[in-house]
N, C-alpha and C positions, 0 to 999 in steps of 0.2 A: 581454493587453489585449483585451477583447471589442469587437465592432463598434460597439455603442452608445457606449462610452467614446471610441473613436477619433473617431466622428462628432461627438460633443459637443465634443471638443477642437478639431476642425477648424472647427466653426461659431464657436467662440470666437475662432479666428484671423481668420475673416472679419469678425467684429465689430471686432476691433482695427484692421483695415485701414480701417475707416470711422469709428472713434471716437477714435483716438489723436491726439496733438498734431500740429498742422500744421507742417511744416518745408519748407525749400527745398533743392534738390539741392546747391547750393554749400556750405551749412552742413553738410549730411550728410557730404559727402566730406572737407571740411577739418577740421571741428570734431569731429563725432561719430565719424568713423573715424580720420583721420590723427592728430589730437591725442590721442585716447584710446589708440590703439595705441602711440604713442610713449611715453606716460606709463606704460603697463603694462609695456613692455619694460624700462624703468628700475626700476619698482617691484618687479618679480619677478626682476630680474637675469637676463634671458634673453639670452645671448650665447654665441658660440663663434668660433673662428678656424680657419685652414686646418691648423693642427697638431693640432687636437682630433679625436677619432674622428668619422668621417662617419656612423656609426651609434652614437650614444651609448648607454650602458647604465646610466646613473645614474638610478635610480628617483625620487629626490628632485627631480632636474632635470625629469623628465617630469611629475611632479605639479605643479611650479611652472608649467609651460606650461599644464597643464590648468586650474589655478586662475585664471591670467590670462585664458584663453579664456572661462571661465565669467563672469568679471567683465565682459569685453567684451560677451558676449551679453546680460547683464542690464542693462548700462549703455546699450547702443545699441539692441538689438533689430533690427528689420527696417524698411526704408523702402519703403512702397508707392508705386510710381511713379504709379499712376492716381489715387490720392486725396491724394498728398503728405502722408501721415500716418505717424507712427512707431508701429510695432507693438511692444509691449513685454510681456514675461512676467515674473512674479515668481519668486523663488527657489523658493517653494512649488510654483508651477505647473511649473517646470522639473523639480524633484525628483520630483513625482508622475508626470509623463510618463516620465521615465527609469526610475522604479521599476516601471512597467508594461511596459517594453520586453522582448519575449521573447528568450530566450537562443539560440533557434534557429528557423529558418523553412524551409519546404520550397518549392522551386520546381519547375516542371514537373509531370508526372503519369505514372502507370504506371511502366514500366521506366525512364523518364527523370526520375523524382522524385529530387531531390537536396536534402540538408539543408545549410543554411548556418549555421555556428555562431559565436557570440560567442567570441573568442579573447583570450588574454593574451600579453604579451611572452614570448618564449622557449617558446611553447606548441607541443606536438606534435600538436594537433588539426588535422584535415584542413582545408585551404584550398579554397574553391570557385573555379573558373576560368570567367570570363565572356569568351569569345573572340569576336572579330569585327573588322570593319574600322572600326567606330565612326564612322559618318557620312561616311566617305570617299565622294566622288562617283563614281557608276557609271552608264553608259548603260543604259537600261531593257532593251535586248536582251541584255545580259550579266548582268543582275541575278540571275535564278534560279540560273545556274551558279556565279556568284560566291559567293552565300550557301551553296549546296550544298557548295562546297569547304571552307567552315568547318565546316558541320554534319557532314561526314565525319570530322572529328577527334574521336575518342572522349574525348580529355582535356578537351574543353570541356563543362562542366556546363550552360552557357547559351550561346546564340548571339546576338550583337548584329548588327544590320543595317547596311547601307550606306545612303547617301542617293541617291535617284533624281535624275538630271539633268533628266529630263522625264517627262511622263505622257501616254501615247498620242501622242507626238510634239509635245505642247504645252508651253509654258513654265509652270512652277509658280510662282504668285504667292502670297506669304504672306497668309493671311487670306481668300483668294478661294475660290470653288468648286473651283478647280483644286487647291488644297491638299487638299480633301476627296477629290477623285478620286485624287490621288497617294497619300494615306494608305491608301485602300482597296486600290489597286493594289499598294502595298508589302506590305500584309498578305497578300494573295492569293499573291503571288509568293514571299514568305518561307515561308509555310505549305506551298506546293508544294515548295519547295527542301528543307525538312527531311523531308517525306514521301519525296522521291526519295532522300534520304540514309539512309532507313530509321529516322528518329528523329522521328516525327510529334508526339510528346508533349514534346519538349525545349522548355524555356522560351526564348522569343525576346525580344530587346530591342525595345521598341516605344514610340511610333511614331517612327521616326528622321526621317522627313520633316516631322514636326510642328513647324514654325517657330512657329506660334501654336497656340491650343487647337483649331483647326478640324481638323487632321489627327488628333489624338488622339480627338476626339469621333466622327469619321467611321470610324475603323478599329477602335476597341475596342467591338465590338457583335456581334450574332449573326452567325456565320460569319467573323468577323474575329479580331483578337487576343483572347486569353483571360485570365481572372483569374490563371491560373498562369504567364503571361508576365510580364516585368518592364517596367513602364511608367515613363515619365520625367517629372520636373518639376525646375525649376532656379531658383536665384537668379541675379541679375545682379550682377556685382561692383561695389561691395562691399556685400554684405548688403542688396540691393534685390530687390524682387519685383514682378511685374506681375500684373494680373488674368488675363492669359492663362495663366500657370502656376498661379495659384490655382484657376482653372477646371479645369485638368487634374487638380489634386489632388482636387477635388470629384467629377469623373467617375470617377477611379480609386477613390474611396471608394464611390461608388454601385454600381460594378461589382464591388466587393470584390476588387480586383486587387492584386497585388504592385507595389511601386514602388521606384525608386532615384532619390534626389534629389541634385542636384549643386550644388557651390559651388567656384568656381575663383578664389581670391584672386590678385591681380596682383603678382608679384615686381617691385619697382621702382616700384610705383604708390603708392596712398594708404597701404597697410600697411607700406611700406618694404621692407627686405631680409629675409633668412631668419628672424630672430627674430620680426619682425612677422607674417610669413607663418604661422609655426607657431602663434602665438596666434590668428590669423584662421581657420585651419583648424579648430581646436577650436570656436571660436565659431560658425562657419558650419555645421558639421556638427550641433552641438546645436540651432541654430535651424532647420536643415532638418528635423530630426525634429519639433520642436514646431509649426512653421509648416505643413508639408505632411503630417505623419504618415507619413513615408516608411518603407518596410520596410528599405531599405539606404541608407546615407549615403556618398556618394562625393565625393572631391576630386581636382582636377587643377590645382594651382596653376600659374600661367602666367607665364613669364618675358616681360617686356614687349617685349623685342627679339628673343629667340630663339623665342618662341611655343611653348615646350616645358614639360614638367613634370619633366625629368630633369637640369636644371642641378645641379651638385654641392651648392650651397647649398640647393636645393629638396629634394634627397634627405635631407639632415639635418633640415630643417624638417618634412617630411612624416613622417619616422621618429619624431621627438620628439612631434609631435601625435598620431600613432596610438598611441604608448606611453601618453601621458596619457589618451586616451580609453579604451584597452583596460584600463588599470589602475583606472579610476574609473567605467566605465559598461558596459552590455551592448550598446551600439550595434553593429550589423553594418556594419563599415566597409570601404571599398574605395578603392584608389588608381587614378587614371586614368593609364595608361601612354601618354605622348605624347612620343616621341623626335623629335629633329631629323632623324635619319637615316631612310632608307627601305629597302624590301625590295630585295634584291640586293646590299646592302652588309653586310660582316661586322660593321661597327660597330653596326648596329641590335641585334644580340644583346647586345653589351656594355651599350649604353645602356638598353635595355628591361630587361635582367637586373638592373642595379644597383638600380633603383627597386623592381622586383619583390621582390628578395631583402631589401632594407632594410625594406620594409613587412611582409613575411611574418613576419620575426623580431620585428617591433614590435607584432604583434597584429592585422593585417588579417584580415578574415573571407573576403573574396573579392578576386580580381585582375581588373580591367577591362583587357584587352589585345587589340590594340595599335592606337592611332591613329597609324599610321606616317607619317613625314615631316610631322609636326604636323597631319596631316589635311587639308592644303590642296591636295594634288595628286590629280587624277583617277586612280583605280585604283591608287594607290600604297599598297597594303597587301596582305599575303598571310597565309594561315594559318600559315606556317612560323615566323615570328617570334613569333606568339602561342602556338604549340605550345611553343616554347623557354621562354617565360615560365611556362607551366603546368608543364612538366617541372621547371624550376628551383624553382618554388614548392613543389612536393611534395617535392623532394629536400632542402630545407632546413627542412622542418617539424621542430620540436624542436631546431634549432640555436639557440644563445644569441646575443644581440646582440653580445657580446664576441667570439665565434667568427666571426660574420658580418662584423664590421667590416673586417678586412684583405682579405677577398674582395671586398666591395663597393668598397673603396678601389682594389683592383687593376682592377676593371671600370671604375671612373670614370676612372682614368688612361689607359685604352684609348680613351676617346672625348672627354674634356673639351676637348682642344685643337682638335677639328674641328667643334664644335657650330655655329660660325658660317659654315661653308664650304658649306652647302647640298647635302650629300650625300643627295639625295632618292632615289637608286637607280633602279630600273626599275619600270614598271607591271606589274600582275598578268599581263597578256597576253604579256609577254616572259619571265616567269620561271616560269610554270605552263603545262602542256599543257592546252589548252582541251577536248580530248577526254577525257583520263583524269582531269583535275583534280588531277594530281600535280605537284610542283615539278620544274623542269628539273634535270638532273644538275649543272649548274654552280651553281645556287642551293642545291641540297641539299648540295653539297660544302662550301660556306661554313658551313652549319649543322653539318656533321660536324666541321669543323676546330675550331669553338668548343666543341662538346661534348667533344672530345678534350682541349682545353686545360683545361677545367674538371676533368676527371678527372685529368690529369697534374699540374696545379698544386695542386689542393685535394682530390682524392679524391672529387669529386662526380660520381656516375655518372648520366647522363641517358639515358633510353631512346630 
């Protein structure tokens, strides 16, 4: 797809936000989302139970999930919160955009240039690894070293940033000049961190502090974040968009930058349980592509009580949705690994590994890892659990879904009973040496134990 085509499609999306039918929020949530999803679950017979495979391998089932997701996308579209209008696309528009989607994209530059490929279920094509703390809050005095610790991990093809707690000692207020200051400070510290790690050209996730469009506009400019970095725009659940994120998409297009667009359906919310979530993932990722013209499409469905993406039902829902998308499109898809457990706990390897493995064999193009302890605790994330996800992802490239299912089931059994116990682990400052930026012996030992288990139980060797 050339730049002029992308821009024309994006302008058409902006038109839809101002010219579509006027709706209200309550009708959108209850009628357009809840009732439509419920009807599609029944129409396409999307269901499973606890005795079924946690990683299904029925292609016809995956295609039904895809068909239901397409129908949801076309039936509902996107609700623009600022104009209260419904943005809708026709089947011809959707098919055209999907037909123009590239099968591979390059991130980073120079020696850090990495190709990300469209993959199919059971595919042996290489998976890209996007490692980082994913918005976990960090004091500004620790920020450079924290990001450097991730950039030092050669398995990460891209490095995602943390979120600053303050900027030059001041509170960061969304939409204020302080968000602009923080966005620029984040960019400068992240770029310095990857330079110190010897990887100046590696793609960075940006702008993490950008609560509104202000941070993105301030930081993606000369001397700041680059077109080869991966910029972010997102939907609000369910299938809602704000002018703030549409403005980000416009700026990303103007700077000809790469982007990753996000959609996190709520498990137990308006889309219901696992079957509804699977349909919503397909719909949201398709709409993310057509609405934002994103390079990569990411999902991290969220359990309304546990605030994670790794609940067993969500593992199945995400796996099925990815299979349907991989079999029927060239979208470059990624799961958002958000476990309940935190660094310093053995369970975080099981929990993060289950969703990683389930989505790799289902056709994911890259893995976003890890927003540890659901991302809600200051400094509660470390490179080691993300390294484990990357190693496991590469180890199972070419494994079939049927072969993966008993391994994922084994991993799920290791953590499902403790997801509500709040095992947030320890902060980075207690499990990493702040001078060497290496994990402590105790934390590294937990990693070694799980790696040995994977080798002993299943013959999966992790470096």
